[in-house]
N, C-alpha and C positions, 0 to 999 in steps of 0.2 A: 623637091619639097615645096609645098605651097606656102603662102604667106602666113596663114593661120597656124599651120603646123610649126613653122619657124618661130612664130611668136610664142607659142605654147612651150616649146622646148627652150627657147631663149630665156624665158622668165617663168619658171615653174611656180614660184610663189603667187604670181598673178593668176595663174591657172587654178591653183588651189583656192584662192580667194573667190574667184568667179564661181567655182563649184559650190562654195560655202555661202555665197551671197544671200540666199533666202534665209538661212539660219542666222547669219550675222545681222541681217535687217531685223529679224524678230528679236534677237538678243538686245540689239540697240534700242528697239522700241520699249522692251521691258525695262531696260536700265533707265531710260529717260522717264518713263511713266512711274516707276517705283517710288520716287521721292514724293510725287503728288498723291499717290494712293496712301502712302504712310502718313503724309502730312494731313490728309483728310481724316484718317482714322485717329490721329493724335488730337486733332481739333474736336472730335466727338468725345474722346476720353477726358480731355482737359478743357471742356467747353468754356468755363468762366474765365480761366487764364487767357485763353485765346481770344475771347471777346474783348477783354481789356487790352490785349496786344493790338488787336485790330483798331480799337479806338485810339490807341497811342499814335497811330499813323494818320489820324484825322478822319478816319472813316467810321460811320456808325456801327456799333457793335451788332445791331440788328441785321447787318449784311452777312454775318457769320454763317447762317444756314446756306445761303447762296454760294459762299466761298467753298464750304464743305462739299456741296452738291457738285459744283464745277470741278473741284479737284478730283473727286472720286469718279465722276462720269467721264471727264476728259482722260484720266489715266486708263480707264477701261477701254475707251475708244482707241487710244493709241496702242494699247497692248494687242487688241484683237484686229487692229488695222481697219477701223470703220471711220469714214469721213476724216481720214488721217491728215490730209493737207490742211484743211480748215481748222481742225483741232490743234494741229501743231502750231499754226499761226496764232491761235488764241493763247496757247500756252507760252509761246515766245513773248507775246505782249504782256501776259500776266507776270512772267518772270522779270521782265524789265521794270514794269510798274512796281512790283514788290521790292525790287532792288532799290529803286529810287525813293519809295515811301518809307521803307523799314530798315534799310541797310546803307544809308548814304553817309554815315559818319565814318569816312575813310581814314580818319586819324586813329580810330579804334581798330586794332589788328583783327579782331573777330568779325567786326562789321565789314572791314575791307575784304576779308575772305568770303563772307556771305554775299557781299555785293557782286564780286567777280564769279562766284559759283552760279549766281542767278544769270549773269551775263553769259557764262559758258553754256548753261542750260538753254538759254534763248538761242544761242548759236546752233546747238544741236537740234533744236526744234525747227530752226530755219532750214537746216540741211534736210530734215525730214519733210518739211513742207515742199521743198524744191524737188525732192526725189520720190516722194510717196512711200508707201508702206512696204512695197515689195511683194513677192509672190505668195508668201505665207500670210495672207490677210484677207479680210472680208472685201476690202476694196478691189483686190485682184480677182476674186471670184465673181464679183458683180459686173466685171467688164466683159 
């Protein structure tokens, strides 16, 4: 029995995960991007409230259209796997900055959870930046 066959029979879970990797990569990208797509749509639906919220963090409310555009385009890029690594880095940075500007009151339990949700998302985007989109992506087809 060769080494590859021994490894496959020794750890069938890893073999299954290897076979499912393209679908897992796609599902992970959709999961990471979904919150930004939904947030962008929410900002459109509740524009005035979101403009006030943006200003509460010290940023001009006039930036809201750019934030909406960034969230929607970045989410779409991640889902389809286009320019994934650079987009993932941008979203990681966006998540950290948002955590620091809008969720830094760690004494408030909800803000504590939002802060670390953003940090966790940044971590997921850093993994995506390091590993790329995977086989089911525009990036893979372009190579």
